[in-house]
CHARMM-style PDB file with segment names, atoms N, HN, CA, C and O in Angstrom:
ATOM      1  N   MET     1      15.131   6.824 -17.151  1.00  0.00      PROA
ATOM      2  CA  MET     1      14.088   7.412 -17.949  1.00  0.00      PROA
ATOM      3  C   MET     1      12.870   6.504 -18.027  1.00  0.00      PROA
ATOM      4  O   MET     1      11.738   6.965 -17.884  1.00  0.00      PROA
ATOM      5  N   VAL     2      13.099   5.212 -18.253  1.00  0.00      PROA
ATOM      6  HN  VAL     2      14.019   4.838 -18.369  1.00  0.00      PROA
ATOM      7  CA  VAL     2      11.985   4.279 -18.383  1.00  0.00      PROA
ATOM      8  C   VAL     2      11.189   4.205 -17.092  1.00  0.00      PROA
ATOM      9  O   VAL     2       9.959   4.154 -17.128  1.00  0.00      PROA
ATOM     10  N   MET     3      11.878   4.198 -15.940  1.00  0.00      PROA
ATOM     11  HN  MET     3      12.877   4.239 -15.912  1.00  0.00      PROA
ATOM     12  CA  MET     3      11.184   4.117 -14.662  1.00  0.00      PROA
ATOM     13  C   MET     3      10.305   5.348 -14.454  1.00  0.00      PROA
ATOM     14  O   MET     3       9.163   5.223 -14.013  1.00  0.00      PROA
ATOM     15  N   THR     4      10.818   6.519 -14.764  1.00  0.00      PROA
ATOM     16  HN  THR     4      11.746   6.620 -15.123  1.00  0.00      PROA
ATOM     17  CA  THR     4      10.037   7.751 -14.635  1.00  0.00      PROA
ATOM     18  C   THR     4       8.799   7.692 -15.508  1.00  0.00      PROA
ATOM     19  O   THR     4       7.712   8.077 -15.077  1.00  0.00      PROA
ATOM     20  N   GLU     5       8.958   7.214 -16.732  1.00  0.00      PROA
ATOM     21  HN  GLU     5       9.841   6.902 -17.082  1.00  0.00      PROA
ATOM     22  CA  GLU     5       7.812   7.088 -17.636  1.00  0.00      PROA
ATOM     23  C   GLU     5       6.811   6.071 -17.109  1.00  0.00      PROA
ATOM     24  O   GLU     5       5.603   6.287 -17.206  1.00  0.00      PROA
ATOM     25  N   SER     6       7.296   4.963 -16.550  1.00  0.00      PROA
ATOM     26  HN  SER     6       8.278   4.788 -16.471  1.00  0.00      PROA
ATOM     27  CA  SER     6       6.414   3.934 -15.994  1.00  0.00      PROA
ATOM     28  C   SER     6       5.617   4.485 -14.820  1.00  0.00      PROA
ATOM     29  O   SER     6       4.418   4.229 -14.713  1.00  0.00      PROA
ATOM     30  N   TYR     7       6.272   5.242 -13.935  1.00  0.00      PROA
ATOM     31  HN  TYR     7       7.247   5.450 -14.022  1.00  0.00      PROA
ATOM     32  CA  TYR     7       5.569   5.841 -12.803  1.00  0.00      PROA
ATOM     33  C   TYR     7       4.501   6.808 -13.284  1.00  0.00      PROA
ATOM     34  O   TYR     7       3.381   6.809 -12.773  1.00  0.00      PROA
ATOM     35  N   ALA     8       4.842   7.620 -14.253  1.00  0.00      PROA
ATOM     36  HN  ALA     8       5.751   7.619 -14.668  1.00  0.00      PROA
ATOM     37  CA  ALA     8       3.874   8.587 -14.784  1.00  0.00      PROA
ATOM     38  C   ALA     8       2.682   7.867 -15.402  1.00  0.00      PROA
ATOM     39  O   ALA     8       1.534   8.268 -15.206  1.00  0.00      PROA
ATOM     40  N   GLU     9       2.957   6.813 -16.142  1.00  0.00      PROA
ATOM     41  HN  GLU     9       3.889   6.487 -16.302  1.00  0.00      PROA
ATOM     42  CA  GLU     9       1.878   6.044 -16.759  1.00  0.00      PROA
ATOM     43  C   GLU     9       0.990   5.397 -15.700  1.00  0.00      PROA
ATOM     44  O   GLU     9      -0.235   5.446 -15.808  1.00  0.00      PROA
ATOM     45  N   ALA    10       1.587   4.800 -14.690  1.00  0.00      PROA
ATOM     46  HN  ALA    10       2.582   4.761 -14.602  1.00  0.00      PROA
ATOM     47  CA  ALA    10       0.811   4.167 -13.621  1.00  0.00      PROA
ATOM     48  C   ALA    10      -0.012   5.196 -12.859  1.00  0.00      PROA
ATOM     49  O   ALA    10      -1.160   4.929 -12.505  1.00  0.00      PROA
ATOM     50  N   ASN    11       0.558   6.368 -12.602  1.00  0.00      PROA
ATOM     51  HN  ASN    11       1.491   6.585 -12.889  1.00  0.00      PROA
ATOM     52  CA  ASN    11      -0.162   7.410 -11.868  1.00  0.00      PROA
ATOM     53  C   ASN    11      -1.296   8.016 -12.675  1.00  0.00      PROA
ATOM     54  O   ASN    11      -2.194   8.635 -12.104  1.00  0.00      PROA
ATOM     55  N   SER    12      -1.273   7.853 -13.976  1.00  0.00      PROA
ATOM     56  HN  SER    12      -0.544   7.350 -14.440  1.00  0.00      PROA
ATOM     57  CA  SER    12      -2.326   8.437 -14.808  1.00  0.00      PROA
ATOM     58  C   SER    12      -3.600   7.596 -14.825  1.00  0.00      PROA
ATOM     59  O   SER    12      -4.647   8.075 -15.263  1.00  0.00      PROA
ATOM     60  N   VAL    13      -3.528   6.350 -14.356  1.00  0.00      PROA
ATOM     61  HN  VAL    13      -2.678   5.961 -14.001  1.00  0.00      PROA
ATOM     62  CA  VAL    13      -4.706   5.475 -14.334  1.00  0.00      PROA
ATOM     63  C   VAL    13      -5.666   5.971 -13.256  1.00  0.00      PROA
ATOM     64  O   VAL    13      -5.287   6.122 -12.095  1.00  0.00      PROA
ATOM     65  N   GLU    14      -6.896   6.221 -13.651  1.00  0.00      PROA
ATOM     66  HN  GLU    14      -7.203   6.099 -14.594  1.00  0.00      PROA
ATOM     67  CA  GLU    14      -7.896   6.709 -12.701  1.00  0.00      PROA
ATOM     68  C   GLU    14      -8.906   5.639 -12.319  1.00  0.00      PROA
ATOM     69  O   GLU    14      -9.511   5.715 -11.249  1.00  0.00      PROA
ATOM     70  N   THR    15      -9.099   4.643 -13.178  1.00  0.00      PROA
ATOM     71  HN  THR    15      -8.608   4.581 -14.047  1.00  0.00      PROA
ATOM     72  CA  THR    15     -10.055   3.588 -12.881  1.00  0.00      PROA
ATOM     73  C   THR    15      -9.735   2.338 -13.691  1.00  0.00      PROA
ATOM     74  O   THR    15      -9.177   2.406 -14.787  1.00  0.00      PROA
ATOM     75  N   ILE    16     -10.102   1.209 -13.126  1.00  0.00      PROA
ATOM     76  HN  ILE    16     -10.555   1.154 -12.236  1.00  0.00      PROA
ATOM     77  CA  ILE    16     -10.085  -0.038 -13.883  1.00  0.00      PROA
ATOM     78  C   ILE    16     -11.503  -0.620 -13.908  1.00  0.00      PROA
ATOM     79  O   ILE    16     -11.712  -1.812 -14.130  1.00  0.00      PROA
ATOM     80  N   GLY    17     -12.456   0.269 -13.672  1.00  0.00      PROA
ATOM     81  HN  GLY    17     -12.286   1.238 -13.491  1.00  0.00      PROA
ATOM     82  CA  GLY    17     -13.865  -0.118 -13.759  1.00  0.00      PROA
ATOM     83  C   GLY    17     -14.277  -1.084 -12.671  1.00  0.00      PROA
ATOM     84  O   GLY    17     -14.026  -0.850 -11.488  1.00  0.00      PROA
ATOM     85  N   ASP    18     -14.918  -2.184 -13.080  1.00  0.00      PROA
ATOM     86  HN  ASP    18     -15.122  -2.374 -14.040  1.00  0.00      PROA
ATOM     87  CA  ASP    18     -15.403  -3.153 -12.101  1.00  0.00      PROA
ATOM     88  C   ASP    18     -14.557  -4.422 -12.081  1.00  0.00      PROA
ATOM     89  O   ASP    18     -15.033  -5.485 -11.684  1.00  0.00      PROA
ATOM     90  N   GLN    19     -13.295  -4.307 -12.511  1.00  0.00      PROA
ATOM     91  HN  GLN    19     -12.907  -3.443 -12.833  1.00  0.00      PROA
ATOM     92  CA  GLN    19     -12.391  -5.455 -12.476  1.00  0.00      PROA
ATOM     93  C   GLN    19     -12.116  -5.836 -11.021  1.00  0.00      PROA
ATOM     94  O   GLN    19     -11.856  -4.963 -10.193  1.00  0.00      PROA
ATOM     95  N   PRO    20     -12.173  -7.130 -10.705  1.00  0.00      PROA
ATOM     96  CA  PRO    20     -11.858  -7.547  -9.335  1.00  0.00      PROA
ATOM     97  C   PRO    20     -10.407  -7.204  -8.996  1.00  0.00      PROA
ATOM     98  O   PRO    20      -9.510  -7.373  -9.823  1.00  0.00      PROA
ATOM     99  N   LEU    21     -10.192  -6.731  -7.796  1.00  0.00      PROA
ATOM    100  HN  LEU    21     -10.920  -6.594  -7.124  1.00  0.00      PROA
ATOM    101  CA  LEU    21      -8.847  -6.346  -7.362  1.00  0.00      PROA
ATOM    102  C   LEU    21      -8.724  -6.596  -5.873  1.00  0.00      PROA
ATOM    103  O   LEU    21      -9.552  -6.136  -5.087  1.00  0.00      PROA
ATOM    104  N   ILE    22      -7.697  -7.321  -5.490  1.00  0.00      PROA
ATOM    105  HN  ILE    22      -7.024  -7.694  -6.128  1.00  0.00      PROA
ATOM    106  CA  ILE    22      -7.396  -7.524  -4.070  1.00  0.00      PROA
ATOM    107  C   ILE    22      -6.090  -6.808  -3.783  1.00  0.00      PROA
ATOM    108  O   ILE    22      -5.084  -7.031  -4.456  1.00  0.00      PROA
ATOM    109  N   VAL    23      -6.115  -5.949  -2.780  1.00  0.00      PROA
ATOM    110  HN  VAL    23      -6.932  -5.768  -2.233  1.00  0.00      PROA
ATOM    111  CA  VAL    23      -4.929  -5.184  -2.389  1.00  0.00      PROA
ATOM    112  C   VAL    23      -4.446  -5.731  -1.046  1.00  0.00      PROA
ATOM    113  O   VAL    23      -5.090  -5.497  -0.023  1.00  0.00      PROA
ATOM    114  N   PRO    24      -3.313  -6.463  -1.031  1.00  0.00      PROA
ATOM    115  CA  PRO    24      -2.797  -6.973   0.248  1.00  0.00      PROA
ATOM    116  C   PRO    24      -2.231  -5.834   1.086  1.00  0.00      PROA
ATOM    117  O   PRO    24      -1.619  -4.901   0.567  1.00  0.00      PROA
ATOM    118  N   MET    25      -2.449  -5.933   2.389  1.00  0.00      PROA
ATOM    119  HN  MET    25      -2.947  -6.692   2.810  1.00  0.00      PROA
ATOM    120  CA  MET    25      -1.994  -4.894   3.323  1.00  0.00      PROA
ATOM    121  C   MET    25      -1.083  -5.531   4.370  1.00  0.00      PROA
ATOM    122  O   MET    25      -1.313  -6.663   4.796  1.00  0.00      PROA
ATOM    123  N   VAL    26      -0.050  -4.798   4.781  1.00  0.00      PROA
ATOM    124  HN  VAL    26       0.136  -3.879   4.435  1.00  0.00      PROA
ATOM    125  CA  VAL    26       0.839  -5.302   5.826  1.00  0.00      PROA
ATOM    126  C   VAL    26       0.059  -5.442   7.129  1.00  0.00      PROA
ATOM    127  O   VAL    26      -0.815  -4.631   7.437  1.00  0.00      PROA
ATOM    128  N   GLY    27       0.392  -6.484   7.886  1.00  0.00      PROA
ATOM    129  HN  GLY    27       1.102  -7.142   7.636  1.00  0.00      PROA
ATOM    130  CA  GLY    27      -0.323  -6.741   9.121  1.00  0.00      PROA
ATOM    131  C   GLY    27       0.421  -6.328  10.370  1.00  0.00      PROA
ATOM    132  O   GLY    27      -0.179  -6.211  11.439  1.00  0.00      PROA
ATOM    133  N   LYS    28       1.724  -6.103  10.255  1.00  0.00      PROA
ATOM    134  HN  LYS    28       2.212  -6.198   9.387  1.00  0.00      PROA
ATOM    135  CA  LYS    28       2.489  -5.715  11.442  1.00  0.00      PROA
ATOM    136  C   LYS    28       3.696  -4.888  11.037  1.00  0.00      PROA
ATOM    137  O   LYS    28       4.161  -4.945   9.899  1.00  0.00      PROA
ATOM    138  N   SER    29       4.185  -4.130  11.982  1.00  0.00      PROA
ATOM    139  HN  SER    29       3.808  -4.083  12.907  1.00  0.00      PROA
ATOM    140  CA  SER    29       5.396  -3.344  11.751  1.00  0.00      PROA
ATOM    141  C   SER    29       6.617  -4.225  11.949  1.00  0.00      PROA
ATOM    142  O   SER    29       6.575  -5.209  12.687  1.00  0.00      PROA
ATOM    143  N   SER    30       7.686  -3.865  11.293  1.00  0.00      PROA
ATOM    144  HN  SER    30       7.719  -3.065  10.693  1.00  0.00      PROA
ATOM    145  CA  SER    30       8.947  -4.579  11.479  1.00  0.00      PROA
ATOM    146  C   SER    30       9.488  -4.310  12.870  1.00  0.00      PROA
ATOM    147  O   SER    30       9.247  -3.245  13.438  1.00  0.00      PROA
ATOM    148  N   ASP    31      10.217  -5.265  13.419  1.00  0.00      PROA
ATOM    149  HN  ASP    31      10.413  -6.130  12.957  1.00  0.00      PROA
ATOM    150  CA  ASP    31      10.884  -5.070  14.708  1.00  0.00      PROA
ATOM    151  C   ASP    31      12.374  -4.907  14.433  1.00  0.00      PROA
ATOM    152  O   ASP    31      13.064  -5.856  14.059  1.00  0.00      PROA
ATOM    153  N   PHE    32      12.849  -3.688  14.627  1.00  0.00      PROA
ATOM    154  HN  PHE    32      12.289  -2.918  14.931  1.00  0.00      PROA
ATOM    155  CA  PHE    32      14.248  -3.380  14.362  1.00  0.00      PROA
ATOM    156  C   PHE    32      15.124  -3.518  15.612  1.00  0.00      PROA
ATOM    157  O   PHE    32      16.331  -3.283  15.564  1.00  0.00      PROA
ATOM    158  N   GLY    33      14.501  -3.900  16.724  1.00  0.00      PROA
ATOM    159  HN  GLY    33      13.520  -4.091  16.763  1.00  0.00      PROA
ATOM    160  CA  GLY    33      15.264  -4.045  17.953  1.00  0.00      PROA
ATOM    161  C   GLY    33      15.662  -2.724  18.569  1.00  0.00      PROA
ATOM    162  O   GLY    33      16.502  -2.686  19.469  1.00  0.00      PROA
ATOM    163  N   ASP    34      15.070  -1.634  18.096  1.00  0.00      PROA
ATOM    164  HN  ASP    34      14.388  -1.664  17.366  1.00  0.00      PROA
ATOM    165  CA  ASP    34      15.368  -0.297  18.601  1.00  0.00      PROA
ATOM    166  C   ASP    34      14.042   0.447  18.726  1.00  0.00      PROA
ATOM    167  O   ASP    34      13.330   0.608  17.734  1.00  0.00      PROA
ATOM    168  N   PRO    35      13.700   0.904  19.934  1.00  0.00      PROA
ATOM    169  CA  PRO    35      12.401   1.560  20.129  1.00  0.00      PROA
ATOM    170  C   PRO    35      12.168   2.751  19.200  1.00  0.00      PROA
ATOM    171  O   PRO    35      11.051   2.956  18.725  1.00  0.00      PROA
ATOM    172  N   GLY    36      13.203   3.528  18.942  1.00  0.00      PROA
ATOM    173  HN  GLY    36      14.110   3.362  19.328  1.00  0.00      PROA
ATOM    174  CA  GLY    36      13.060   4.690  18.060  1.00  0.00      PROA
ATOM    175  C   GLY    36      12.747   4.279  16.623  1.00  0.00      PROA
ATOM    176  O   GLY    36      11.857   4.841  15.985  1.00  0.00      PROA
ATOM    177  N   LEU    37      13.486   3.296  16.127  1.00  0.00      PROA
ATOM    178  HN  LEU    37      14.209   2.839  16.646  1.00  0.00      PROA
ATOM    179  CA  LEU    37      13.235   2.805  14.772  1.00  0.00      PROA
ATOM    180  C   LEU    37      11.884   2.112  14.681  1.00  0.00      PROA
ATOM    181  O   LEU    37      11.183   2.239  13.676  1.00  0.00      PROA
ATOM    182  N   ASN    38      11.516   1.378  15.728  1.00  0.00      PROA
ATOM    183  HN  ASN    38      12.085   1.275  16.544  1.00  0.00      PROA
ATOM    184  CA  ASN    38      10.214   0.717  15.732  1.00  0.00      PROA
ATOM    185  C   ASN    38       9.083   1.738  15.677  1.00  0.00      PROA
ATOM    186  O   ASN    38       8.082   1.513  14.997  1.00  0.00      PROA
ATOM    187  N   LYS    39       9.228   2.851  16.380  1.00  0.00      PROA
ATOM    188  HN  LYS    39      10.041   3.034  16.932  1.00  0.00      PROA
ATOM    189  CA  LYS    39       8.209   3.905  16.353  1.00  0.00      PROA
ATOM    190  C   LYS    39       8.109   4.507  14.953  1.00  0.00      PROA
ATOM    191  O   LYS    39       7.008   4.752  14.458  1.00  0.00      PROA
ATOM    192  N   GLN    40       9.252   4.744  14.317  1.00  0.00      PROA
ATOM    193  HN  GLN    40      10.145   4.545  14.719  1.00  0.00      PROA
ATOM    194  CA  GLN    40       9.249   5.262  12.952  1.00  0.00      PROA
ATOM    195  C   GLN    40       8.557   4.283  12.001  1.00  0.00      PROA
ATOM    196  O   GLN    40       7.787   4.692  11.133  1.00  0.00      PROA
ATOM    197  N   ALA    41       8.836   2.990  12.170  1.00  0.00      PROA
ATOM    198  HN  ALA    41       9.462   2.657  12.875  1.00  0.00      PROA
ATOM    199  CA  ALA    41       8.201   1.972  11.324  1.00  0.00      PROA
ATOM    200  C   ALA    41       6.692   1.950  11.536  1.00  0.00      PROA
ATOM    201  O   ALA    41       5.934   1.818  10.575  1.00  0.00      PROA
ATOM    202  N   GLU    42       6.254   2.079  12.781  1.00  0.00      PROA
ATOM    203  HN  GLU    42       6.870   2.186  13.561  1.00  0.00      PROA
ATOM    204  CA  GLU    42       4.816   2.109  13.078  1.00  0.00      PROA
ATOM    205  C   GLU    42       4.159   3.334  12.432  1.00  0.00      PROA
ATOM    206  O   GLU    42       3.070   3.239  11.865  1.00  0.00      PROA
ATOM    207  N   ASN    43       4.832   4.479  12.527  1.00  0.00      PROA
ATOM    208  HN  ASN    43       5.716   4.556  12.988  1.00  0.00      PROA
ATOM    209  CA  ASN    43       4.296   5.698  11.917  1.00  0.00      PROA
ATOM    210  C   ASN    43       4.202   5.557  10.401  1.00  0.00      PROA
ATOM    211  O   ASN    43       3.204   5.949   9.795  1.00  0.00      PROA
ATOM    212  N   TYR    44       5.247   4.996   9.793  1.00  0.00      PROA
ATOM    213  HN  TYR    44       6.057   4.678  10.286  1.00  0.00      PROA
ATOM    214  CA  TYR    44       5.228   4.797   8.350  1.00  0.00      PROA
ATOM    215  C   TYR    44       4.132   3.818   7.956  1.00  0.00      PROA
ATOM    216  O   TYR    44       3.460   4.011   6.943  1.00  0.00      PROA
ATOM    217  N   GLN    45       3.947   2.765   8.751  1.00  0.00      PROA
ATOM    218  HN  GLN    45       4.493   2.608   9.574  1.00  0.00      PROA
ATOM    219  CA  GLN    45       2.905   1.786   8.457  1.00  0.00      PROA
ATOM    220  C   GLN    45       1.530   2.447   8.442  1.00  0.00      PROA
ATOM    221  O   GLN    45       0.691   2.105   7.608  1.00  0.00      PROA
ATOM    222  N   GLN    46       1.291   3.380   9.344  1.00  0.00      PROA
ATOM    223  HN  GLN    46       1.973   3.658  10.021  1.00  0.00      PROA
ATOM    224  CA  GLN    46       0.001   4.070   9.372  1.00  0.00      PROA
ATOM    225  C   GLN    46      -0.204   4.892   8.093  1.00  0.00      PROA
ATOM    226  O   GLN    46      -1.304   4.933   7.541  1.00  0.00      PROA
ATOM    227  N   ILE    47       0.855   5.537   7.635  1.00  0.00      PROA
ATOM    228  HN  ILE    47       1.748   5.504   8.083  1.00  0.00      PROA
ATOM    229  CA  ILE    47       0.769   6.279   6.373  1.00  0.00      PROA
ATOM    230  C   ILE    47       0.514   5.309   5.233  1.00  0.00      PROA
ATOM    231  O   ILE    47      -0.320   5.569   4.365  1.00  0.00      PROA
ATOM    232  N   TRP    48       1.230   4.191   5.231  1.00  0.00      PROA
ATOM    233  HN  TRP    48       1.908   3.980   5.935  1.00  0.00      PROA
ATOM    234  CA  TRP    48       1.080   3.181   4.187  1.00  0.00      PROA
ATOM    235  C   TRP    48      -0.362   2.664   4.146  1.00  0.00      PROA
ATOM    236  O   TRP    48      -0.961   2.570   3.074  1.00  0.00      PROA
ATOM    237  N   ILE    49      -0.914   2.328   5.317  1.00  0.00      PROA
ATOM    238  HN  ILE    49      -0.427   2.404   6.187  1.00  0.00      PROA
ATOM    239  CA  ILE    49      -2.258   1.751   5.394  1.00  0.00      PROA
ATOM    240  C   ILE    49      -3.340   2.762   5.026  1.00  0.00      PROA
ATOM    241  O   ILE    49      -4.278   2.426   4.303  1.00  0.00      PROA
ATOM    242  N   HSD    50      -3.220   3.991   5.512  1.00  0.00      PROA
ATOM    243  HN  HSD    50      -2.458   4.264   6.099  1.00  0.00      PROA
ATOM    244  CA  HSD    50      -4.306   4.958   5.364  1.00  0.00      PROA
ATOM    245  C   HSD    50      -4.179   5.896   4.172  1.00  0.00      PROA
ATOM    246  O   HSD    50      -5.171   6.495   3.757  1.00  0.00      PROA
ATOM    247  N   GLU    51      -2.975   6.037   3.610  1.00  0.00      PROA
ATOM    248  HN  GLU    51      -2.169   5.550   3.947  1.00  0.00      PROA
ATOM    249  CA  GLU    51      -2.804   6.968   2.499  1.00  0.00      PROA
ATOM    250  C   GLU    51      -2.338   6.296   1.200  1.00  0.00      PROA
ATOM    251  O   GLU    51      -2.860   6.593   0.126  1.00  0.00      PROA
ATOM    252  N   ILE    52      -1.362   5.395   1.302  1.00  0.00      PROA
ATOM    253  HN  ILE    52      -0.939   5.153   2.175  1.00  0.00      PROA
ATOM    254  CA  ILE    52      -0.784   4.800   0.098  1.00  0.00      PROA
ATOM    255  C   ILE    52      -1.607   3.616  -0.406  1.00  0.00      PROA
ATOM    256  O   ILE    52      -1.967   3.581  -1.582  1.00  0.00      PROA
ATOM    257  N   GLN    53      -1.909   2.655   0.451  1.00  0.00      PROA
ATOM    258  HN  GLN    53      -1.616   2.684   1.407  1.00  0.00      PROA
ATOM    259  CA  GLN    53      -2.631   1.457   0.035  1.00  0.00      PROA
ATOM    260  C   GLN    53      -4.047   1.708  -0.479  1.00  0.00      PROA
ATOM    261  O   GLN    53      -4.473   1.003  -1.394  1.00  0.00      PROA
ATOM    262  N   PRO    54      -4.792   2.659   0.050  1.00  0.00      PROA
ATOM    263  CA  PRO    54      -6.148   2.868  -0.475  1.00  0.00      PROA
ATOM    264  C   PRO    54      -6.175   3.328  -1.934  1.00  0.00      PROA
ATOM    265  O   PRO    54      -7.181   3.130  -2.616  1.00  0.00      PROA
ATOM    266  N   LYS    55      -5.111   3.926  -2.418  1.00  0.00      PROA
ATOM    267  HN  LYS    55      -4.294   4.086  -1.865  1.00  0.00      PROA
ATOM    268  CA  LYS    55      -5.108   4.428  -3.800  1.00  0.00      PROA
ATOM    269  C   LYS    55      -5.392   3.324  -4.817  1.00  0.00      PROA
ATOM    270  O   LYS    55      -6.290   3.498  -5.642  1.00  0.00      PROA
ATOM    271  N   PRO    56      -4.668   2.187  -4.804  1.00  0.00      PROA
ATOM    272  CA  PRO    56      -5.011   1.160  -5.783  1.00  0.00      PROA
ATOM    273  C   PRO    56      -6.393   0.565  -5.539  1.00  0.00      PROA
ATOM    274  O   PRO    56      -7.083   0.203  -6.493  1.00  0.00      PROA
ATOM    275  N   ALA    57      -6.806   0.458  -4.293  1.00  0.00      PROA
ATOM    276  HN  ALA    57      -6.246   0.752  -3.518  1.00  0.00      PROA
ATOM    277  CA  ALA    57      -8.126  -0.098  -3.992  1.00  0.00      PROA
ATOM    278  C   ALA    57      -9.237   0.785  -4.537  1.00  0.00      PROA
ATOM    279  O   ALA    57     -10.325   0.291  -4.834  1.00  0.00      PROA
ATOM    280  N   ASN    58      -8.988   2.066  -4.672  1.00  0.00      PROA
ATOM    281  HN  ASN    58      -8.104   2.467  -4.431  1.00  0.00      PROA
ATOM    282  CA  ASN    58     -10.003   2.992  -5.193  1.00  0.00      PROA
ATOM    283  C   ASN    58     -10.105   2.962  -6.715  1.00  0.00      PROA
ATOM    284  O   ASN    58     -10.956   3.642  -7.288  1.00  0.00      PROA
ATOM    285  N   LEU    59      -9.256   2.189  -7.373  1.00  0.00      PROA
ATOM    286  HN  LEU    59      -8.564   1.636  -6.908  1.00  0.00      PROA
ATOM    287  CA  LEU    59      -9.295   2.116  -8.829  1.00  0.00      PROA
ATOM    288  C   LEU    59     -10.437   1.244  -9.342  1.00  0.00      PROA
ATOM    289  O   LEU    59     -10.858   1.401 -10.488  1.00  0.00      PROA
ATOM    290  N   SER    60     -10.943   0.337  -8.528  1.00  0.00      PROA
ATOM    291  HN  SER    60     -10.601   0.209  -7.597  1.00  0.00      PROA
ATOM    292  CA  SER    60     -11.983  -0.590  -8.954  1.00  0.00      PROA
ATOM    293  C   SER    60     -13.171  -0.533  -8.011  1.00  0.00      PROA
ATOM    294  O   SER    60     -13.013  -0.385  -6.799  1.00  0.00      PROA
ATOM    295  N   SER    61     -14.353  -0.650  -8.577  1.00  0.00      PROA
ATOM    296  HN  SER    61     -14.482  -0.770  -9.562  1.00  0.00      PROA
ATOM    297  CA  SER    61     -15.561  -0.695  -7.746  1.00  0.00      PROA
ATOM    298  C   SER    61     -15.693  -2.053  -7.062  1.00  0.00      PROA
ATOM    299  O   SER    61     -16.548  -2.231  -6.195  1.00  0.00      PROA
ATOM    300  N   ARG    62     -14.855  -3.006  -7.445  1.00  0.00      PROA
ATOM    301  HN  ARG    62     -14.159  -2.862  -8.149  1.00  0.00      PROA
ATOM    302  CA  ARG    62     -14.889  -4.340  -6.846  1.00  0.00      PROA
ATOM    303  C   ARG    62     -13.595  -4.668  -6.119  1.00  0.00      PROA
ATOM    304  O   ARG    62     -13.230  -5.837  -5.990  1.00  0.00      PROA
ATOM    305  N   ALA    63     -12.905  -3.648  -5.646  1.00  0.00      PROA
ATOM    306  HN  ALA    63     -13.201  -2.699  -5.751  1.00  0.00      PROA
ATOM    307  CA  ALA    63     -11.637  -3.860  -4.938  1.00  0.00      PROA
ATOM    308  C   ALA    63     -11.896  -4.190  -3.476  1.00  0.00      PROA
ATOM    309  O   ALA    63     -12.910  -3.807  -2.891  1.00  0.00      PROA
ATOM    310  N   ARG    64     -10.941  -4.913  -2.913  1.00  0.00      PROA
ATOM    311  HN  ARG    64     -10.118  -5.224  -3.388  1.00  0.00      PROA
ATOM    312  CA  ARG    64     -11.017  -5.269  -1.495  1.00  0.00      PROA
ATOM    313  C   ARG    64      -9.610  -5.236  -0.927  1.00  0.00      PROA
ATOM    314  O   ARG    64      -8.668  -5.740  -1.539  1.00  0.00      PROA
ATOM    315  N   GLN    65      -9.476  -4.637   0.248  1.00  0.00      PROA
ATOM    316  HN  GLN    65     -10.240  -4.227   0.745  1.00  0.00      PROA
ATOM    317  CA  GLN    65      -8.195  -4.624   0.935  1.00  0.00      PROA
ATOM    318  C   GLN    65      -8.186  -5.786   1.922  1.00  0.00      PROA
ATOM    319  O   GLN    65      -9.148  -5.980   2.666  1.00  0.00      PROA
ATOM    320  N   VAL    66      -7.098  -6.560   1.929  1.00  0.00      PROA
ATOM    321  HN  VAL    66      -6.317  -6.402   1.325  1.00  0.00      PROA
ATOM    322  CA  VAL    66      -6.982  -7.715   2.800  1.00  0.00      PROA
ATOM    323  C   VAL    66      -5.700  -7.581   3.613  1.00  0.00      PROA
ATOM    324  O   VAL    66      -4.613  -7.450   3.051  1.00  0.00      PROA
ATOM    325  N   VAL    67      -5.831  -7.615   4.942  1.00  0.00      PROA
ATOM    326  HN  VAL    67      -6.714  -7.721   5.399  1.00  0.00      PROA
ATOM    327  CA  VAL    67      -4.660  -7.553   5.819  1.00  0.00      PROA
ATOM    328  C   VAL    67      -4.015  -8.928   5.870  1.00  0.00      PROA
ATOM    329  O   VAL    67      -4.678  -9.935   6.115  1.00  0.00      PROA
ATOM    330  N   VAL    68      -2.705  -8.951   5.634  1.00  0.00      PROA
ATOM    331  HN  VAL    68      -2.166  -8.133   5.434  1.00  0.00      PROA
ATOM    332  CA  VAL    68      -1.924 -10.187   5.723  1.00  0.00      PROA
ATOM    333  C   VAL    68      -1.186 -10.122   7.063  1.00  0.00      PROA
ATOM    334  O   VAL    68      -0.174  -9.434   7.187  1.00  0.00      PROA
ATOM    335  N   PRO    69      -1.708 -10.855   8.082  1.00  0.00      PROA
ATOM    336  CA  PRO    69      -1.220 -10.696   9.456  1.00  0.00      PROA
ATOM    337  C   PRO    69       0.289 -10.858   9.657  1.00  0.00      PROA
ATOM    338  O   PRO    69       0.873 -10.131  10.461  1.00  0.00      PROA
ATOM    339  N   GLU    70       0.925 -11.776   8.962  1.00  0.00      PROA
ATOM    340  HN  GLU    70       0.450 -12.366   8.309  1.00  0.00      PROA
ATOM    341  CA  GLU    70       2.344 -12.026   9.187  1.00  0.00      PROA
ATOM    342  C   GLU    70       3.258 -11.213   8.269  1.00  0.00      PROA
ATOM    343  O   GLU    70       4.476 -11.385   8.305  1.00  0.00      PROA
ATOM    344  N   CYS    71       2.697 -10.349   7.465  1.00  0.00      PROA
ATOM    345  HN  CYS    71       1.707 -10.209   7.436  1.00  0.00      PROA
ATOM    346  CA  CYS    71       3.478  -9.531   6.536  1.00  0.00      PROA
ATOM    347  C   CYS    71       3.930  -8.270   7.246  1.00  0.00      PROA
ATOM    348  O   CYS    71       3.151  -7.656   7.975  1.00  0.00      PROA
ATOM    349  N   ASP    72       5.186  -7.872   7.042  1.00  0.00      PROA
ATOM    350  HN  ASP    72       5.819  -8.371   6.450  1.00  0.00      PROA
ATOM    351  CA  ASP    72       5.667  -6.610   7.610  1.00  0.00      PROA
ATOM    352  C   ASP    72       6.374  -5.810   6.533  1.00  0.00      PROA
ATOM    353  O   ASP    72       6.666  -6.310   5.447  1.00  0.00      PROA
ATOM    354  N   LEU    73       6.642  -4.552   6.861  1.00  0.00      PROA
ATOM    355  HN  LEU    73       6.405  -4.146   7.744  1.00  0.00      PROA
ATOM    356  CA  LEU    73       7.334  -3.669   5.916  1.00  0.00      PROA
ATOM    357  C   LEU    73       8.813  -3.915   5.960  1.00  0.00      PROA
ATOM    358  OT1 LEU    73       9.568  -3.267   5.235  1.00  0.00      PROA
TER     359      LEU     73
END
């Protein structure tokens, strides 16, 4: 119950104004040693980068997205 309430509360935030915000972004896909799984990871990473990660960055007029090259999902 608490987790559901926390998600709802977090999703209700529309802005944090001009508060500085840095949103770290994954820099590479995981290597699962399987071409099929690697393709799925790459596809998910694209969704993460282009759909999920921009949401917090859009909360502040002073937000910046930073790619962390050695970080993977």
